[in-house]
MISEFI-118481 format. One record per residue (C-alpha): x, y, z; residue in three letters. Coordinates in steps of 0.25 Angstrom, whole numbers, plus 5000, padded with zeros to 4 digits. Example, Ala and Ser with C-alpha at 12.3 -4.5 7.8 and 13.67 -1.06 7.14 Angstrom:
504949825031ala;505549965029ser;
***
This chain:
563651165706met;563051295713pro;561751235717glu;562551125725thr;562251125740arg;563151015745ser;564050905739val;564550775745phe;565450665740ala;564950525739glu;565550435751arg;566450335746val;566450255759ala;566650105758gly;565849985763gly;565949845768tyr;565549725760phe;565449585762leu;566349495753glu;566249345751phe;567449285744val;567049155739leu;567949035738asp;567548955725arg;568248825730asp;567548825743lys;566248855736leu;566448735727ala;566648645739arg;565248675744tyr;564648665730gly;564348815729leu;564648915717ser;565149055718val;563749095714asp;563049015725asp;563949085735ala;563649225730asn;562149195730met;562349155745met;563149275748val;562049365741met;560949295748thr;561549285762ala;562049435762val;561149505752gly;559949425753gly;559149355742asp;557649355739asn;557249205740gln;555749225738thr;554649325737thr;553449325747thr;552149375742ile;551149455752glu;549949495744gly;550449575732arg;551749605739gln;553049525736arg;554249525746tyr;555549455743gly;556149365754val;557549395755asn;558549295762val;559949335768arg;560749315780tyr;560249385793ala;560849525795arg;561749475807asp;562449385797phe;562549485786arg;563149595794glu;564249515801asp;565349445792val;565649345803asp;564249305804ala;564049295789leu;565249205788lys;564549115798ala;563349105789gly;563148975781thr;562748945766val;562048825761ala;562948735752thr;562548705737ala;562048575741ser;561248625752gly;561848525761gln;562548615771gly;562948755775gln;564248825774ile;564848945780arg;565249065771trp;566749055775pro;566848915769arg;566748975755phe;566849125756ala;567649225763glu;566649335769val;567249465772lys;566949615774leu;567649705764val;567649855762glu;567349915749gly;566650035742pro;565250075746ala;564950095731met;565650105718ile;565150215709arg;565550235695asp;565150315683glu;565450265669asn;566350155675gly;567250255683leu;567250265698leu;566550385703ser;566250465716gly;565050565717tyr;565050705724val;
***
């Protein structure tokens, strides 16, 4: 286009992602379902609103998750514990899941179901 001053291509760099590979047999030994384990992963790493605090007219969600030191280090995250379904004890992540850092796409873009890249 004649009016265009500059053009750049979208960067297609990859990113790192935390992957939890759940072992269904080991989960069953502790009385946990895959859904329970997924909720624990979401809460521990991503955080989950547990309640709301009210201060005057303002409402604030109270979000609970692991401290930054645990979330940023895979080895520290593996050392974290999770409550059993019965609430009688704590188990470490590696006892029922493989926790690893994997590389993948930063974002997958598509248009009408076909992969695309923008310039």
